[in-house]
C-alpha positions in Angstrom: 0.0 0.0 0.0 1.3 3.5 -0.8 0.7 6.5 1.5 1.2 10.2 1.5 2.4 12.0 4.7 1.7 15.7 5.1 2.8 17.5 8.2 3.8 20.7 9.9 5.8 21.5 13.0 5.4 24.6 15.2 6.4 27.1 16.3 7.2 28.8 12.9 10.2 30.9 12.4 10.5 32.6 9.0 14.0 34.0 9.7 15.7 30.6 10.0 14.6 27.0 10.3 14.1 26.0 14.0 15.7 22.9 15.3 12.5 20.9 15.1 12.2 21.7 11.4 15.8 20.6 10.8 15.1 17.3 12.7 12.0 16.8 10.4 14.2 17.2 7.3 16.7 14.7 8.6 13.9 12.1 9.2 12.6 12.6 5.7 16.1 12.3 4.2 17.1 9.2 6.2 14.3 6.9 5.2 13.0 5.4 2.0 10.3 8.0 1.4 9.9 9.5 -2.1 8.4 12.6 -3.6 9.7 14.6 -0.7 8.7 18.3 -0.7 9.9 20.5 2.2 8.4 24.0 2.7 8.1 26.6 5.3 4.4 25.9 5.9 4.1 22.2 5.2 6.0 19.1 4.1 4.9 16.0 2.1 6.4 12.7 1.3 5.2 9.4 -0.2 6.1 5.8 0.3 5.1 2.4 1.3 2.9 1.8 4.3 6.0 0.6 6.3 8.1 3.6 5.3 5.4 6.1 6.2 4.6 4.5 9.5 8.3 4.4 10.5 8.8 8.0 9.4 5.8 9.1 11.5 7.1 7.5 14.6 10.6 8.9 14.2 9.2 12.3 13.2 7.1 12.6 16.4 10.0 11.5 18.6 12.7 13.7 17.0 10.7 16.9 16.4 9.2 16.9 19.9 12.7 16.3 21.4 14.0 19.3 19.3 11.4 21.7 20.7 8.2 21.4 18.5 5.2 22.4 20.5 2.7 21.2 17.9 3.1 18.5 15.2 0.1 18.3 12.8 0.0 15.4 10.4 -2.3 13.7 7.9 -1.7 10.4 6.2 -3.6 9.6 3.0 -3.8 6.1 1.5 -3.0 6.4 -2.2 -3.6 2.8 -3.2 -1.9 -0.6 -3.6 1.7 -1.0 -4.6 2.2 -2.3 -8.1 3.0 -6.0 -8.1 
């Protein structure tokens, strides 16, 4: 199954990326996610069910530890993986 992860971390800082935003970027880059898009007001990535679930767990742990006070996320099911 393929999934899309969309998330934001707060508080925002438009001057420079806060530590929790940098931690989120590291999580996205370290896994097997695809179609990664990182922006100042939202981030998206796609991957297999396992890759997205693993990324969500790591994302919650690392961004909270780095000072995020709010982590909003949505996961959409895109369909079955091609066989």
